[in-house]
C-alpha positions as a printed Julia matrix, in Angstrom:
83×3 Matrix{Float64}:
 -22.93    3.86   -6.06
 -19.85    6.08   -7.1
 -18.33    8.49   -4.5
 -17.55   11.67   -5.28
 -13.47   11.83   -5.79
 -13.21   15.02   -4.13
 -14.74   14.06   -0.82
 -11.92   10.88   -0.6
  -9.12   11.58    1.73
  -5.55   12.56    0.33
  -3.88    9.56   -0.95
  -0.14    9.85    1.39
   3.16    9.48   -0.07
   3.51    6.77    2.23
   0.81    4.07    3.47
   1.05    0.66    5.2
  -1.78   -1.5     5.83
  -0.33   -2.97    9.23
  -2.08   -1.18   12.14
   0.99   -1.14   14.08
   2.68    0.61   11.69
   3.31    4.21   11.96
   2.38    4.98    8.19
  -1.11    3.05    9.01
  -4.6     5.49    8.09
  -7.66    3.89    8.93
  -9.55    6.52    7.43
  -8.05    5.47    3.67
  -9.12    1.97    4.27
 -12.8     2.86    4.14
 -12.35    3.03    0.3
 -10.9     1.01   -1.99
  -7.32    1.98   -2.87
  -5.02    0.36   -5.99
  -1.32    0.29   -6.44
   0.34    0.43   -9.63
   3.72   -0.83  -10.13
   5.34    0.18  -13.14
   1.88    0.48  -15.05
   0.48   -2.69  -13.71
  -1.55   -2.97  -10.6
  -0.39   -4.64   -7.9
  -3.03   -6.48   -5.29
  -0.75   -7.83   -3.12
   1.25   -4.46   -1.5
   1.63   -4.6     2.43
   3.29   -0.91    1.85
   4.13    1.66   -0.55
   6.4     4.81   -0.76
   5.63    7.12   -3.92
   8.83    9.47   -3.37
  11.27    6.97   -3.2
   9.51    4.34   -5.35
   9.06    0.95   -3.57
   6.41   -1.21   -2.48
   6.56   -4.08    0.08
   5.11   -7.65   -0.27
   4.79  -10.82    1.63
   7.03  -13.27    0.6
   5.59  -16.78    0.18
   6.79  -18.65    3.63
   9.39  -16.56    5.59
   8.45  -15.19    8.64
  10.22  -12.74   11.09
  10.55  -13.42   14.67
   7.42  -12.28   15.64
   5.0   -14.49   13.27
   4.67  -11.86   10.89
   5.2   -12.21    7.5
   8.78  -11.32    6.17
   8.52   -8.01    3.46
  10.2    -8.14    0.3
  10.53   -4.49   -1.6
  10.26   -4.59   -5.19
  11.26   -0.69   -6.73
   9.68    1.01   -9.52
   7.66    3.81  -10.21
   4.4     3.9    -7.82
   1.17    5.2    -8.3
  -1.33    5.14   -5.61
  -5.07    5.55   -7.07
  -8.94    5.19   -5.31
 -10.58    2.32   -7.45
């Protein structure tokens, strides 16, 4: 079942998957969102910013003081889209 792309909410410039973040928008996560970094699709993105050109991905084992995965910033050309 394909959805009409015009009925989907507009993707923001900055978005986070963490519900505690001010950049989290629950309505968007009702749909599949894809992220391209330098033309390659990434499936491990925790947060992105299109205008500043970066994504944040969780590091392999490092945790912050709250027990959350440490996020590493990767820079490049960011494109967000609905799958």
